[in-house]
N, C-alpha and C positions, 0 to 999 in steps of 0.2 A: 687289137693286134700290136700296137705300140707298147702296151703294158706287158704283153707276153714276151716281146722282144727284149724289153728292159729287164724282166725277171730272168730270162735266159742269160743275158749278158752279165748279170750279177752273179749267177751260179758259175759261169765260166771264169769270171775274175777271181772269185773266192777259191775256185779249184786251182787256178794258176798260182795264186799267192801262197796257198797252203802247200801245194805240191813243190814249189820252188824252195820253200822253207824246209821241207823234209829232205829234198835232194841236196841242198847246200849245207845241211847240218844244223841250221838254227833250231829246228825241231828234231829232237833225238828220239831213237827207239824207246818206247815206253812212256813218252810224254803224253799226258792226258790232253784231250782235245774237247773242250767244253763249248758247245755251240753258243751259249749265252755270252761267254767271255770273248770268243772269237768275233761274234757279231758286233759286240761293242767296240772292239779294237778296229774293225773294218768300217764301222759306221753304217752297217746295213742290218736288215732284220735276220732273225734266226733261220727262216725258211731257206734262203739260198745257201747259207752255211751248211745246213743239214744235208741239202742235196749235193753240195760239193764234197762233203765227207763221204756220202754214199758212193759217189763216183770214184773217190780215192780208195775206198774199200774194195771196189770191184777190180782195181788194178793192183791191189796188194800192198799199197803204201800205208793203209790204215786198217786197224782191226777193231771190231765192235763185238761186245758181249752185251746183249740186251739188258737194260736196267742195271748194268754194272759199270761199264766203261767204254769209251771210245779213245783209242790211243794210237800213236805212231807204231806201225808194225816193225818188228825186229827184222834185220837183214841176216838171213840164215845162209849157211853154206849151200843148202838145197836150192834156195831162191837164186843164189849166184850161179850155180851150175845150170839150172833150168834156163836162166836168162841168157847165158853164154851160148847154150845150144840153140835156143830160139833165135837169138840175134844172128848167129853165124849162118844158119840156113835161110832165114828171111832176107838178110842182106844179099846172100848169094842169089836168091830167087829174083830179087829186084834188079840186081846187076844183069842177070841172064836176059831179062826182058828189056831193061833200059839200054843195054849196049846195042841192041838190034834196032832201036828206034831213035837214038839221039842224033842230033845234027853235029856237024864237024866241030863247031865251037864248044858244044856240050861234051863232045868226046875229049877234046883237049883239056877241059876243066876236070873231067874224070881222071885223066892221067895225073894232073897236078894234085888232086885230092888223094889219089893212091900213093903218090910220092910222099905226101905229108904223113900218111900212115906209116910208111917205111921209116921216115926220119924222126918219128916221135921218140922223145927221150925219157918218157915216164908213162906209167899206166894212164894217168889222167889225160895226158896229151894224146895218148893212143886212142882212148875211148872217144875223146872229142873229135879226133881226125876220122875215125871210123864212122861216127854218127854224121859228120859232115858229108862224107862220101855216100852213106846210105841215103841221106836226105836228097842229095843230088840225083842218085839213081832212081829214087822214087819219082822225083819231078820229071826226069827224062823218060821214064817208062810210060807216062801219060795214063797210068792205071789208077782209077779212082779208088779201088779197094786197097791197093798199097798205100795210097795217101791217107785214107781213113784209119788204117791200122797204125801208121806212123803217128798220126795225131793222138790216137788213144793210148799209145804205149811210150811216147817220148820221155815222159817223166820217169817211169819205172825203168826204162832202158838206161837212162843216165845214172840212176841210183844203183841198180843191181849189177851193172857192168863194172862197178868200182873194182879196181885190182886186175882187170882183164888185160891180157897181152897176147900177141901172136906167139907162135912157137919160138923158143929161145935157143934152139940148137944151131949147128952149123948150116942147116938147110934154109934158114930164114932169109938170108941175103939172096940165095938162088931163087927161092919161091917168089920173093918180091920182084926180082928182075923179070921172072916169067909173067907175073901178074900184070906188071906195068906194060910189058910188051904185048900181052894178049889183049889188054884193054885198048891199046893204041891201034890194034889190028881188028877190033870188034870181034875177037874170038870169044864169043859168049860161053861156049862149052868149056874151053880151056880155062878162062878166067874164073868160072864158077868152081871148077875142080881145084884150082890153085888157091882160091880164097878159103875153101873148106879145108884144104891141107894146111894152110897157115894157122888154122885154129884147131887142128887135131881131129878133123872129121872126114878125112879122105885117106 
């Protein structure tokens, strides 16, 4: 049992290290990922590296052509668009559940996190703020499935949401004012609609 736990931990660590390197740009689209070289760099065997690469392939950060290459996947406009759509609706869903279950202090934290989204002065800051808000909503939802989905998608969310922002027209300030007020009143239906509207889906 201990050996299985150790093997699983090595896979998780290789997955985290490689995923972070892709997200922060140390590994660029098209870079070859050779399990022998990566295993040597990490000081582990090839098996956990291969399993980590398979996990990264499943979430779209790595692409594999059998007997030809394993490389960092390109970030396409389609992958950006699909992720923005997924993120908007998934975060709205977590908020809808979470607002109905959170304690008073958790609600206050949600208001603070929503305010940080409003005040973000760049896309990178906005994405970080939205993902912090999403993580909080998942936690206060007490929903195991939301939690597992976040664990499995956090890396690809961070990478593929690059460049994301809320609507930029004159309605932005009004929508954020509504969102923060709705969150503070636990108006889950209203907050869900407003969040979707902020991202062009309502």
